BADREN-803964 format. One record per residue (C-alpha): residue number from 0; residue in one letter; x, y, z. Coordinates in nm, 2 decimals, decimal comma. Layout:
REM residues N
{seq NUM; type a; u X; v Y; w Z}
...
***
This chain:
REM residues 361
{seq 0; type m; u -9,48; v 5,49; w -5,65}
{seq 1; type s; u -9,25; v 5,22; w -5,80}
{seq 2; type e; u -8,96; v 5,44; w -5,70}
{seq 3; type q; u -9,06; v 5,46; w -5,35}
{seq 4; type t; u -9,10; v 5,10; w -5,33}
{seq 5; type d; u -8,76; v 5,05; w -5,48}
{seq 6; type k; u -8,62; v 5,26; w -5,22}
{seq 7; type t; u -8,80; v 5,07; w -4,93}
{seq 8; type h; u -8,66; v 4,76; w -5,07}
{seq 9; type r; u -8,31; v 4,88; w -5,09}
{seq 10; type l; u -8,35; v 5,02; w -4,72}
{seq 11; type k; u -8,46; v 4,68; w -4,59}
{seq 12; type h; u -8,19; v 4,52; w -4,76}
{seq 13; type v; u -7,92; v 4,74; w -4,61}
{seq 14; type i; u -8,09; v 4,69; w -4,26}
{seq 15; type q; u -8,08; v 4,32; w -4,31}
{seq 16; type w; u -7,72; v 4,29; w -4,41}
{seq 17; type s; u -7,63; v 4,55; w -4,12}
{seq 18; type a; u -7,81; v 4,31; w -3,88}
{seq 19; type l; u -7,66; v 3,99; w -3,99}
{seq 20; type i; u -7,29; v 4,15; w -4,00}
{seq 21; type i; u -7,34; v 4,24; w -3,64}
{seq 22; type l; u -7,47; v 3,91; w -3,56}
{seq 23; type s; u -7,18; v 3,74; w -3,73}
{seq 24; type a; u -6,94; v 3,94; w -3,54}
{seq 25; type m; u -7,08; v 3,87; w -3,21}
{seq 26; type i; u -7,10; v 3,49; w -3,27}
{seq 27; type a; u -6,74; v 3,49; w -3,41}
{seq 28; type l; u -6,58; v 3,68; w -3,14}
{seq 29; type t; u -6,78; v 3,45; w -2,88}
{seq 30; type l; u -6,62; v 3,13; w -3,07}
{seq 31; type q; u -6,26; v 3,31; w -3,07}
{seq 32; type w; u -6,29; v 3,35; w -2,71}
{seq 33; type l; u -6,36; v 2,99; w -2,66}
{seq 34; type q; u -6,06; v 2,92; w -2,89}
{seq 35; type l; u -6,24; v 2,73; w -3,15}
{seq 36; type p; u -6,08; v 2,68; w -3,46}
{seq 37; type g; u -6,24; v 2,83; w -3,78}
{seq 38; type a; u -6,42; v 3,09; w -3,57}
{seq 39; type l; u -6,42; v 3,35; w -3,84}
{seq 40; type l; u -6,58; v 3,13; w -4,08}
{seq 41; type l; u -6,81; v 2,95; w -3,83}
{seq 42; type g; u -6,93; v 3,27; w -3,69}
{seq 43; type p; u -7,10; v 3,41; w -4,01}
{seq 44; type m; u -7,19; v 3,06; w -4,11}
{seq 45; type l; u -7,41; v 3,02; w -3,78}
{seq 46; type a; u -7,53; v 3,36; w -3,83}
{seq 47; type g; u -7,64; v 3,29; w -4,18}
{seq 48; type i; u -7,81; v 2,97; w -4,09}
{seq 49; type i; u -8,02; v 3,14; w -3,78}
{seq 50; type w; u -8,09; v 3,43; w -4,03}
{seq 51; type n; u -8,22; v 3,21; w -4,30}
{seq 52; type l; u -8,44; v 3,00; w -4,05}
{seq 53; type r; u -8,59; v 3,33; w -3,91}
{seq 54; type g; u -8,72; v 3,42; w -4,28}
{seq 55; type g; u -8,43; v 3,63; w -4,40}
{seq 56; type t; u -8,40; v 3,67; w -4,77}
{seq 57; type l; u -8,03; v 3,75; w -4,82}
{seq 58; type q; u -7,79; v 3,57; w -5,06}
{seq 59; type v; u -7,41; v 3,65; w -5,13}
{seq 60; type p; u -7,39; v 3,80; w -5,49}
{seq 61; type r; u -7,15; v 3,53; w -5,69}
{seq 62; type p; u -6,86; v 3,79; w -5,76}
{seq 63; type f; u -6,82; v 3,84; w -5,39}
{seq 64; type f; u -6,82; v 3,47; w -5,34}
{seq 65; type v; u -6,57; v 3,42; w -5,63}
{seq 66; type t; u -6,33; v 3,67; w -5,48}
{seq 67; type a; u -6,35; v 3,49; w -5,15}
{seq 68; type q; u -6,23; v 3,17; w -5,33}
{seq 69; type a; u -5,95; v 3,34; w -5,47}
{seq 70; type i; u -5,84; v 3,49; w -5,13}
{seq 71; type i; u -5,86; v 3,13; w -4,98}
{seq 72; type g; u -5,63; v 3,03; w -5,29}
{seq 73; type c; u -5,37; v 3,28; w -5,20}
{seq 74; type l; u -5,37; v 3,15; w -4,81}
{seq 75; type v; u -5,30; v 2,81; w -4,93}
{seq 76; type a; u -5,01; v 2,91; w -5,14}
{seq 77; type q; u -4,89; v 3,14; w -4,85}
{seq 78; type s; u -4,88; v 2,83; w -4,62}
{seq 79; type i; u -4,57; v 2,69; w -4,83}
{seq 80; type s; u -4,24; v 2,77; w -4,68}
{seq 81; type s; u -3,90; v 2,70; w -4,84}
{seq 82; type g; u -3,81; v 2,51; w -4,52}
{seq 83; type m; u -4,06; v 2,25; w -4,59}
{seq 84; type l; u -3,89; v 2,13; w -4,91}
{seq 85; type p; u -3,58; v 1,98; w -4,75}
{seq 86; type t; u -3,77; v 1,81; w -4,49}
{seq 87; type f; u -4,00; v 1,66; w -4,75}
{seq 88; type a; u -3,73; v 1,57; w -4,99}
{seq 89; type k; u -3,57; v 1,38; w -4,70}
{seq 90; type h; u -3,88; v 1,17; w -4,59}
{seq 91; type w; u -4,09; v 1,19; w -4,92}
{seq 92; type p; u -4,17; v 0,82; w -4,93}
{seq 93; type l; u -4,29; v 0,80; w -4,54}
{seq 94; type f; u -4,48; v 1,13; w -4,62}
{seq 95; type m; u -4,66; v 0,96; w -4,93}
{seq 96; type l; u -4,74; v 0,66; w -4,75}
{seq 97; type i; u -4,89; v 0,81; w -4,46}
{seq 98; type v; u -5,09; v 1,07; w -4,68}
{seq 99; type l; u -5,23; v 0,81; w -4,92}
{seq 100; type s; u -5,31; v 0,59; w -4,64}
{seq 101; type t; u -5,53; v 0,87; w -4,49}
{seq 102; type i; u -5,68; v 0,97; w -4,79}
{seq 103; type a; u -5,76; v 0,60; w -4,86}
{seq 104; type a; u -5,92; v 0,55; w -4,53}
{seq 105; type s; u -6,13; v 0,86; w -4,55}
{seq 106; type s; u -6,23; v 0,79; w -4,91}
{seq 107; type f; u -6,35; v 0,43; w -4,79}
{seq 108; type m; u -6,56; v 0,59; w -4,50}
{seq 109; type g; u -6,70; v 0,85; w -4,74}
{seq 110; type w; u -6,79; v 0,54; w -4,96}
{seq 111; type v; u -6,97; v 0,35; w -4,67}
{seq 112; type i; u -7,17; v 0,67; w -4,57}
{seq 113; type s; u -7,26; v 0,73; w -4,93}
{seq 114; type k; u -7,36; v 0,36; w -5,00}
{seq 115; type l; u -7,56; v 0,33; w -4,69}
{seq 116; type k; u -7,76; v 0,66; w -4,82}
{seq 117; type v; u -7,67; v 0,83; w -4,49}
{seq 118; type l; u -7,61; v 1,14; w -4,70}
{seq 119; type p; u -7,71; v 1,23; w -5,08}
{seq 120; type g; u -7,48; v 1,18; w -5,37}
{seq 121; type t; u -7,12; v 1,30; w -5,36}
{seq 122; type t; u -7,16; v 1,47; w -5,03}
{seq 123; type a; u -7,01; v 1,21; w -4,79}
{seq 124; type i; u -6,73; v 1,17; w -5,02}
{seq 125; type w; u -6,61; v 1,54; w -5,03}
{seq 126; type g; u -6,74; v 1,56; w -4,64}
{seq 127; type s; u -6,51; v 1,30; w -4,55}
{seq 128; type s; u -6,18; v 1,44; w -4,73}
{seq 129; type p; u -5,91; v 1,46; w -4,44}
{seq 130; type g; u -5,82; v 1,83; w -4,46}
{seq 131; type a; u -5,84; v 2,14; w -4,64}
{seq 132; type a; u -6,19; v 2,20; w -4,52}
{seq 133; type a; u -6,25; v 2,54; w -4,69}
{seq 134; type a; u -6,11; v 2,41; w -5,02}
{seq 135; type m; u -6,33; v 2,11; w -5,01}
{seq 136; type v; u -6,64; v 2,30; w -4,95}
{seq 137; type l; u -6,57; v 2,55; w -5,20}
{seq 138; type m; u -6,48; v 2,23; w -5,48}
{seq 139; type a; u -6,77; v 2,04; w -5,37}
{seq 140; type e; u -7,03; v 2,30; w -5,48}
{seq 141; type e; u -6,83; v 2,33; w -5,80}
{seq 142; type f; u -6,88; v 1,96; w -5,88}
{seq 143; type g; u -7,25; v 1,95; w -5,77}
{seq 144; type a; u -7,23; v 1,82; w -5,40}
{seq 145; type d; u -7,44; v 1,98; w -5,12}
{seq 146; type a; u -7,19; v 2,23; w -4,99}
{seq 147; type r; u -7,39; v 2,30; w -4,67}
{seq 148; type l; u -7,36; v 1,94; w -4,56}
{seq 149; type v; u -7,02; v 1,91; w -4,68}
{seq 150; type a; u -6,94; v 2,22; w -4,47}
{seq 151; type f; u -7,10; v 2,06; w -4,16}
{seq 152; type m; u -6,91; v 1,76; w -4,20}
{seq 153; type q; u -6,58; v 1,93; w -4,25}
{seq 154; type y; u -6,58; v 2,18; w -3,97}
{seq 155; type l; u -6,74; v 1,94; w -3,73}
{seq 156; type r; u -6,42; v 1,73; w -3,81}
{seq 157; type v; u -6,19; v 2,02; w -3,79}
{seq 158; type i; u -6,32; v 2,12; w -3,42}
{seq 159; type v; u -6,29; v 1,75; w -3,32}
{seq 160; type v; u -5,95; v 1,71; w -3,45}
{seq 161; type a; u -5,83; v 2,03; w -3,32}
{seq 162; type s; u -5,96; v 1,98; w -2,98}
{seq 163; type a; u -5,81; v 1,65; w -2,96}
{seq 164; type a; u -5,49; v 1,77; w -3,04}
{seq 165; type s; u -5,50; v 2,05; w -2,79}
{seq 166; type i; u -5,59; v 1,82; w -2,54}
{seq 167; type i; u -5,33; v 1,56; w -2,59}
{seq 168; type a; u -5,06; v 1,85; w -2,62}
{seq 169; type r; u -5,17; v 1,98; w -2,28}
{seq 170; type l; u -5,16; v 1,62; w -2,12}
{seq 171; type w; u -4,83; v 1,54; w -2,31}
{seq 172; type v; u -4,63; v 1,84; w -2,21}
{seq 173; type d; u -4,69; v 2,12; w -1,96}
{seq 174; type t; u -4,79; v 2,38; w -2,21}
{seq 175; type s; u -5,06; v 2,64; w -2,27}
{seq 176; type v; u -5,18; v 2,66; w -2,63}
{seq 177; type v; u -5,23; v 3,02; w -2,69}
{seq 178; type p; u -5,27; v 3,17; w -3,02}
{seq 179; type p; u -5,09; v 3,50; w -3,10}
{seq 180; type p; u -5,30; v 3,80; w -3,06}
{seq 181; type i; u -5,47; v 3,90; w -3,39}
{seq 182; type i; u -5,37; v 4,25; w -3,53}
{seq 183; type w; u -5,67; v 4,33; w -3,74}
{seq 184; type f; u -5,56; v 4,62; w -3,91}
{seq 185; type p; u -5,16; v 4,62; w -3,95}
{seq 186; type p; u -4,98; v 4,90; w -4,16}
{seq 187; type l; u -5,05; v 4,88; w -4,53}
{seq 188; type q; u -4,80; v 4,70; w -4,74}
{seq 189; type i; u -4,71; v 4,68; w -5,11}
{seq 190; type h; u -4,74; v 4,31; w -5,07}
{seq 191; type t; u -5,12; v 4,33; w -4,99}
{seq 192; type a; u -5,17; v 4,51; w -5,31}
{seq 193; type e; u -4,99; v 4,25; w -5,49}
{seq 194; type t; u -5,19; v 3,96; w -5,34}
{seq 195; type v; u -5,52; v 4,12; w -5,45}
{seq 196; type e; u -5,38; v 4,17; w -5,78}
{seq 197; type l; u -5,28; v 3,79; w -5,81}
{seq 198; type a; u -5,64; v 3,70; w -5,66}
{seq 199; type l; u -5,81; v 3,90; w -5,91}
{seq 200; type g; u -5,59; v 3,80; w -6,21}
{seq 201; type g; u -5,63; v 3,43; w -6,11}
{seq 202; type i; u -6,00; v 3,48; w -6,12}
{seq 203; type f; u -5,97; v 3,63; w -6,47}
{seq 204; type l; u -5,74; v 3,35; w -6,61}
{seq 205; type a; u -5,97; v 3,08; w -6,45}
{seq 206; type r; u -6,28; v 3,24; w -6,62}
{seq 207; type i; u -6,11; v 3,25; w -6,95}
{seq 208; type a; u -5,97; v 2,89; w -6,91}
{seq 209; type r; u -6,30; v 2,77; w -6,76}
{seq 210; type i; u -6,11; v 2,56; w -6,50}
{seq 211; type p; u -6,35; v 2,39; w -6,24}
{seq 212; type s; u -6,30; v 2,55; w -5,90}
{seq 213; type g; u -6,03; v 2,76; w -6,08}
{seq 214; type a; u -6,12; v 3,07; w -5,89}
{seq 215; type m; u -5,93; v 2,91; w -5,60}
{seq 216; type l; u -5,68; v 2,68; w -5,79}
{seq 217; type v; u -5,53; v 2,92; w -6,02}
{seq 218; type p; u -5,43; v 3,20; w -5,76}
{seq 219; type m; u -5,30; v 2,93; w -5,54}
{seq 220; type l; u -5,07; v 2,77; w -5,81}
{seq 221; type l; u -4,98; v 3,10; w -5,93}
{seq 222; type g; u -4,89; v 3,21; w -5,59}
{seq 223; type m; u -4,70; v 2,91; w -5,50}
{seq 224; type a; u -4,47; v 2,95; w -5,81}
{seq 225; type l; u -4,43; v 3,33; w -5,78}
{seq 226; type q; u -4,34; v 3,30; w -5,41}
{seq 227; type s; u -4,10; v 3,01; w -5,48}
{seq 228; type v; u -3,89; v 3,24; w -5,72}
{seq 229; type h; u -3,93; v 3,52; w -5,46}
{seq 230; type l; u -4,11; v 3,72; w -5,71}
{seq 231; type l; u -4,39; v 3,78; w -5,49}
{seq 232; type t; u -4,45; v 3,78; w -5,10}
{seq 233; type i; u -4,82; v 3,70; w -5,02}
{seq 234; type d; u -4,96; v 3,92; w -4,75}
{seq 235; type l; u -5,31; v 3,85; w -4,62}
{seq 236; type p; u -5,40; v 4,09; w -4,34}
{seq 237; type e; u -5,64; v 3,98; w -4,09}
{seq 238; type w; u -5,92; v 4,23; w -4,21}
{seq 239; type l; u -5,88; v 4,07; w -4,57}
{seq 240; type l; u -5,90; v 3,70; w -4,44}
{seq 241; type s; u -6,19; v 3,76; w -4,20}
{seq 242; type m; u -6,39; v 3,92; w -4,51}
{seq 243; type a; u -6,32; v 3,63; w -4,73}
{seq 244; type y; u -6,42; v 3,38; w -4,43}
{seq 245; type a; u -6,73; v 3,57; w -4,36}
{seq 246; type l; u -6,83; v 3,56; w -4,74}
{seq 247; type m; u -6,76; v 3,17; w -4,75}
{seq 248; type g; u -6,96; v 3,14; w -4,42}
{seq 249; type w; u -7,26; v 3,35; w -4,53}
{seq 250; type r; u -7,28; v 3,17; w -4,87}
{seq 251; type i; u -7,31; v 2,83; w -4,68}
{seq 252; type g; u -7,53; v 2,95; w -4,39}
{seq 253; type l; u -7,78; v 3,12; w -4,58}
{seq 254; type g; u -7,85; v 2,82; w -4,80}
{seq 255; type f; u -7,93; v 2,62; w -4,51}
{seq 256; type t; u -8,32; v 2,52; w -4,46}
{seq 257; type r; u -8,51; v 2,34; w -4,19}
{seq 258; type s; u -8,51; v 2,03; w -4,40}
{seq 259; type v; u -8,13; v 2,02; w -4,47}
{seq 260; type l; u -8,05; v 2,08; w -4,09}
{seq 261; type q; u -8,28; v 1,79; w -4,01}
{seq 262; type h; u -8,10; v 1,57; w -4,25}
{seq 263; type a; u -7,76; v 1,68; w -4,08}
{seq 264; type f; u -7,87; v 1,62; w -3,75}
{seq 265; type r; u -8,01; v 1,27; w -3,85}
{seq 266; type a; u -7,69; v 1,19; w -3,99}
{seq 267; type l; u -7,49; v 1,33; w -3,70}
{seq 268; type p; u -7,41; v 0,99; w -3,53}
{seq 269; type q; u -7,28; v 0,83; w -3,83}
{seq 270; type i; u -7,07; v 1,13; w -3,91}
{seq 271; type i; u -6,94; v 1,14; w -3,56}
{seq 272; type l; u -6,84; v 0,78; w -3,56}
{seq 273; type s; u -6,66; v 0,82; w -3,90}
{seq 274; type i; u -6,46; v 1,13; w -3,75}
{seq 275; type v; u -6,36; v 0,91; w -3,42}
{seq 276; type l; u -6,28; v 0,62; w -3,67}
{seq 277; type l; u -6,04; v 0,86; w -3,90}
{seq 278; type v; u -5,87; v 1,03; w -3,61}
{seq 279; type g; u -5,82; v 0,66; w -3,45}
{seq 280; type f; u -5,68; v 0,54; w -3,78}
{seq 281; type c; u -5,42; v 0,85; w -3,78}
{seq 282; type g; u -5,33; v 0,80; w -3,42}
{seq 283; type g; u -5,25; v 0,43; w -3,54}
{seq 284; type l; u -5,01; v 0,58; w -3,81}
{seq 285; type a; u -4,86; v 0,81; w -3,54}
{seq 286; type w; u -4,80; v 0,50; w -3,32}
{seq 287; type l; u -4,60; v 0,34; w -3,62}
{seq 288; type l; u -4,40; v 0,66; w -3,68}
{seq 289; type v; u -4,31; v 0,63; w -3,29}
{seq 290; type r; u -4,22; v 0,26; w -3,30}
{seq 291; type q; u -4,05; v 0,21; w -3,65}
{seq 292; type f; u -3,87; v 0,57; w -3,68}
{seq 293; type h; u -3,85; v 0,65; w -3,32}
{seq 294; type l; u -4,01; v 0,98; w -3,38}
{seq 295; type d; u -4,13; v 1,19; w -3,07}
{seq 296; type p; u -4,49; v 1,09; w -3,00}
{seq 297; type l; u -4,65; v 1,43; w -2,99}
{seq 298; type t; u -4,46; v 1,54; w -3,31}
{seq 299; type a; u -4,62; v 1,22; w -3,48}
{seq 300; type y; u -4,96; v 1,27; w -3,36}
{seq 301; type l; u -4,98; v 1,62; w -3,45}
{seq 302; type a; u -4,83; v 1,54; w -3,80}
{seq 303; type t; u -5,08; v 1,27; w -3,88}
{seq 304; type s; u -5,40; v 1,46; w -3,74}
{seq 305; type p; u -5,64; v 1,48; w -4,02}
{seq 306; type g; u -5,71; v 1,83; w -4,08}
{seq 307; type g; u -5,73; v 2,18; w -3,90}
{seq 308; type m; u -5,37; v 2,27; w -4,03}
{seq 309; type d; u -5,39; v 2,61; w -3,89}
{seq 310; type s; u -5,48; v 2,50; w -3,54}
{seq 311; type i; u -5,23; v 2,21; w -3,56}
{seq 312; type a; u -4,96; v 2,48; w -3,65}
{seq 313; type v; u -5,05; v 2,69; w -3,33}
{seq 314; type i; u -5,05; v 2,37; w -3,12}
{seq 315; type a; u -4,72; v 2,24; w -3,26}
{seq 316; type a; u -4,54; v 2,60; w -3,24}
{seq 317; type s; u -4,65; v 2,63; w -2,86}
{seq 318; type s; u -4,53; v 2,29; w -2,75}
{seq 319; type h; u -4,18; v 2,20; w -2,66}
{seq 320; type h; u -3,98; v 1,95; w -2,80}
{seq 321; type v; u -4,20; v 1,91; w -3,13}
{seq 322; type d; u -4,05; v 1,90; w -3,48}
{seq 323; type l; u -4,24; v 2,20; w -3,63}
{seq 324; type e; u -4,10; v 2,15; w -3,97}
{seq 325; type f; u -4,18; v 1,79; w -3,99}
{seq 326; type v; u -4,53; v 1,85; w -3,86}
{seq 327; type m; u -4,62; v 2,11; w -4,10}
{seq 328; type a; u -4,45; v 1,95; w -4,40}
{seq 329; type l; u -4,65; v 1,64; w -4,37}
{seq 330; type q; u -4,98; v 1,85; w -4,32}
{seq 331; type t; u -4,88; v 2,06; w -4,65}
{seq 332; type v; u -4,85; v 1,75; w -4,85}
{seq 333; type r; u -5,15; v 1,62; w -4,75}
{seq 334; type l; u -5,33; v 1,94; w -4,79}
{seq 335; type f; u -5,22; v 1,95; w -5,15}
{seq 336; type l; u -5,29; v 1,60; w -5,24}
{seq 337; type v; u -5,63; v 1,62; w -5,10}
{seq 338; type i; u -5,70; v 1,94; w -5,32}
{seq 339; type f; u -5,57; v 1,77; w -5,62}
{seq 340; type l; u -5,69; v 1,41; w -5,59}
{seq 341; type g; u -6,03; v 1,50; w -5,41}
{seq 342; type p; u -6,23; v 1,59; w -5,74}
{seq 343; type a; u -6,10; v 1,26; w -5,92}
{seq 344; type l; u -6,16; v 1,06; w -5,64}
{seq 345; type a; u -6,50; v 1,19; w -5,56}
{seq 346; type r; u -6,60; v 1,12; w -5,92}
{seq 347; type i; u -6,47; v 0,78; w -5,93}
{seq 348; type i; u -6,62; v 0,68; w -5,60}
{seq 349; type a; u -6,97; v 0,85; w -5,71}
{seq 350; type r; u -6,98; v 0,70; w -6,03}
{seq 351; type k; u -6,94; v 0,35; w -5,88}
{seq 352; type t; u -7,19; v 0,42; w -5,60}
{seq 353; type i; u -7,47; v 0,59; w -5,78}
{seq 354; type g; u -7,41; v 0,38; w -6,08}
{seq 355; type k; u -7,46; v 0,06; w -5,87}
{seq 356; type s; u -7,74; v 0,20; w -5,71}
{seq 357; type s; u -7,92; v 0,28; w -6,03}
{seq 358; type a; u -7,86; v -0,06; w -6,16}
{seq 359; type v; u -8,02; v -0,22; w -5,86}
{seq 360; type n; u -8,32; v 0,02; w -5,89}
***
């Protein structure tokens, strides 16, 4: 009897996962058709939310989620090109000023939202980070923040920023921002196997060293180092990336409950206001670049846009007269500073905010 019950349970589990995968694919493809950024992650996340609210009982096994973290780390390492280094060397004081100003502004907004108790604990601080949305969600969970609300803030900002950049690019120049066609199953490459080995080896080293968020950070740093000396070419075919995005989306979405969603929607006006203020602040930085350094306005705006690096790259590449190297160099510098400064800033601001709150109570 118990064996029969176990078989029935496994069958229900398989049926649930099959249904969730189909629902995720339908939503993701619809979002891609609408050209929304992050569709391959947002689709599974929305499907997970729907499934959980309808009484589903699925959870992503931790080993699969850790592997997804490592793949995202390889993706970040892959985004670094040798052409960006001369651009950074030429403009590094300007880059550092812009990036640190943006991080300071976003941290201040996160502190205000946290201080007003719009969102609990360090969630507002992680959610306000200007870029590296996937990395911030992963690290937020490692450091005890509510990854579900952080994901809600981060991907809402990505959508707003990418949409605003696309609209401005369309108005500024006569261009149609069309992403390149997706090749889901390219011919297998030896570099793909080497990238998978990098991801799994990074997980192993991170576990031994017990590095916080190490499953993402170790493959990222190793990948950057090996790629810079031409010992490795990181290759992430779309099928592998989509699996990593799906695992991340399900991990977040399946954790949503009615109470979490109610909290997110109650905080929606304040979250949108903080996003609009951050976009406006970065627009002010772009205006300064135009006035003081005579940079092309569209290049300045795309370079300072707070987040959605993949979408910004597509928009910049398909817009005429845009300095793509300048845009991607500045975006990449901010990506890495956010990843490396994020945990320390979150701890410092949370300690001050929560500490003072406890003292008052």
